[in-house]
C-alpha positions as a printed NumPy array, in Angstrom:
array([[  2.989,  12.837,  20.443],
       [  0.815,  15.314,  22.712],
       [ -2.12 ,  16.99 ,  21.809],
       [ -2.935,  14.67 ,  18.574],
       [ -6.32 ,  13.713,  18.037],
       [ -7.615,  10.206,  17.007],
       [-10.973,   9.831,  15.694],
       [-12.575,   5.988,  16.542],
       [-15.864,   4.864,  14.259],
       [-17.076,   1.841,  15.243],
       [-20.595,   0.588,  16.188],
       [-19.139,  -1.64 ,  18.891],
       [-19.733,   0.239,  21.821],
       [-17.263,  -2.303,  24.06 ],
       [-14.775,  -1.929,  21.786],
       [-14.972,   0.783,  21.104],
       [-14.587,   2.32 ,  25.13 ],
       [-11.929,   0.127,  25.408],
       [ -9.675,   1.21 ,  22.243],
       [-10.63 ,   4.952,  23.543],
       [ -9.163,   4.04 ,  27.014],
       [ -5.988,   2.404,  25.467],
       [ -5.373,   5.374,  22.888],
       [ -6.536,   7.786,  25.391],
       [ -2.575,   7.094,  27.611],
       [ -1.387,   9.232,  24.426],
       [ -3.904,  11.235,  22.225],
       [ -7.137,  12.991,  22.702],
       [ -9.976,  10.324,  21.319],
       [-13.153,  11.548,  19.868],
       [-15.498,   8.41 ,  18.908],
       [-18.432,   8.042,  16.47 ],
       [-20.622,   5.096,  16.217],
       [-21.282,   4.93 ,  12.238],
       [-20.254,   6.622,   9.275],
       [-22.401,   9.415,   9.267],
       [-21.597,  10.168,  12.618],
       [-17.901,   9.834,  11.745],
       [-18.304,  12.321,   8.694],
       [-19.45 ,  14.504,  10.861],
       [-16.719,  14.418,  13.648],
       [-14.038,  15.001,  11.001],
       [-15.421,  18.41 ,  10.059],
       [-15.862,  19.198,  13.803],
       [-12.433,  17.708,  15.13 ],
       [ -9.781,  17.708,  11.878],
       [ -8.502,  14.587,  13.727],
       [ -4.623,  13.464,  13.063],
       [ -5.864,   9.692,  12.504],
       [ -8.839,   8.107,  11.888],
       [ -9.596,   4.231,  13.169],
       [-12.793,   3.288,  10.967],
       [-14.871,  -0.116,  11.376],
       [-15.212,  -1.709,   8.246],
       [-19.119,  -3.001,   9.118],
       [-21.052,  -1.291,  10.722],
       [-24.567,   0.116,   9.309],
       [-24.048,  -1.668,   6.604],
       [-20.603,  -4.159,   5.11 ],
       [-18.727,  -1.928,   3.259],
       [-19.445,   1.23 ,   5.295],
       [-16.14 ,   2.12 ,   6.699],
       [-14.872,   1.437,   3.178],
       [-17.421,   4.116,   1.992],
       [-16.511,   6.531,   4.374],
       [-12.53 ,   6.076,   3.952],
       [-12.991,   6.554,  -0.284],
       [-15.448,   9.979,   0.795],
       [-12.159,  11.024,   2.876],
       [ -9.961,  10.717,   0.496],
       [-11.692,  12.263,  -2.191],
       [-12.114,  15.376,  -0.63 ],
       [ -8.917,  17.996,  -0.541],
       [-10.122,  18.667,   3.535],
       [ -9.291,  15.121,   4.446],
       [ -7.244,  13.316,   1.903],
       [ -4.299,  13.693,   3.557],
       [ -5.284,  12.241,   7.058],
       [ -4.279,   8.485,   7.958],
       [ -6.715,   6.635,   8.267],
       [ -6.249,   2.45 ,   9.633],
       [ -9.225,   0.288,   8.517],
       [-10.371,  -2.181,  11.266],
       [-12.227,  -5.55 ,  10.626],
       [-13.796,  -8.229,  12.303],
       [-15.074,  -9.662,   9.116],
       [-13.238, -12.935,   9.316],
       [-14.88 , -13.383,  12.845],
       [-18.152, -12.681,  11.753],
       [-18.446, -14.325,   8.525],
       [-15.698, -17.116,   9.376],
       [-13.923, -16.411,   5.902],
       [-10.414, -14.213,   5.101],
       [-10.69 , -11.319,   3.222],
       [ -7.604, -10.653,   0.874],
       [ -7.17 ,  -6.858,   0.596],
       [ -6.055,  -5.418,  -2.447],
       [ -3.648,  -2.591,  -0.969],
       [ -4.151,  -0.49 ,  -4.247],
       [ -7.848,  -0.784,  -3.907],
       [ -8.301,   0.104,   0.048],
       [ -8.515,   3.796,   0.564],
       [ -6.768,   3.198,   3.521],
       [ -3.165,   3.717,   5.222],
       [ -3.599,   0.731,   7.176],
       [ -5.628,  -2.533,   7.252],
       [ -5.694,  -4.344,  10.402],
       [ -8.248,  -7.538,  11.597],
       [ -9.631,  -7.715,  15.155],
       [ -8.805,  -8.753,  17.459],
       [ -5.903,  -6.07 ,  17.805],
       [ -3.573,  -5.752,  20.676],
       [ -3.266,  -2.505,  22.634],
       [  0.072,  -2.413,  22.194],
       [ -0.077,  -2.843,  18.009],
       [ -2.988,  -0.554,  17.785],
       [ -0.566,   2.071,  19.921],
       [  2.314,   1.329,  17.811],
       [  0.481,   1.563,  14.296],
       [ -1.208,   4.68 ,  15.328],
       [  2.59 ,   5.778,  16.196],
       [  3.887,   5.303,  12.922],
       [  1.32 ,   7.261,  10.885],
       [  1.767,  10.018,  13.108],
       [  5.402,  10.094,  12.965],
       [  5.497,   9.831,   8.949],
       [  2.857,  12.126,   8.586],
       [  4.968,  14.608,  10.357],
       [  7.542,  14.314,   7.712]])
C-alpha cells in the first residue's frame, strides 16, 4: 500500500500531529485544519482516503465537507472516515444513521492508532477491488 495518500482534516493540532505520525508509518499524509482548507487539499492532492473531524469551525463542518465531496463526480468515490469527539465534548451519545452520513466509516475519538490504521487499510483494500 505504499504511495497512497491520506488527507487528515482536523482542527486539533496535537491530534493532527499524532495521527500524522501513526499514519506516516504506512502512508503519505497531508493535513488541513478546517473544511475550506480540506477541500482545497483534496483538489491539490487527490488523496486515496480522507479522514475528517466532524466539529471544526462549526458543529457540522465535517458533514458539510463530506456531503460536498460525495456530490462531486471527481471526489465521490474517495473513501471518507469521519472522526468525532462530540461524545467527549458534550457528554452525549450521537446516534448516526449510516444511510444519511456521507462517509464510509464513522468512528469516535479517542481511537487507538492500530484501529485507525486497520480502518484505513480496509478502505484502501476495498477501493482496489
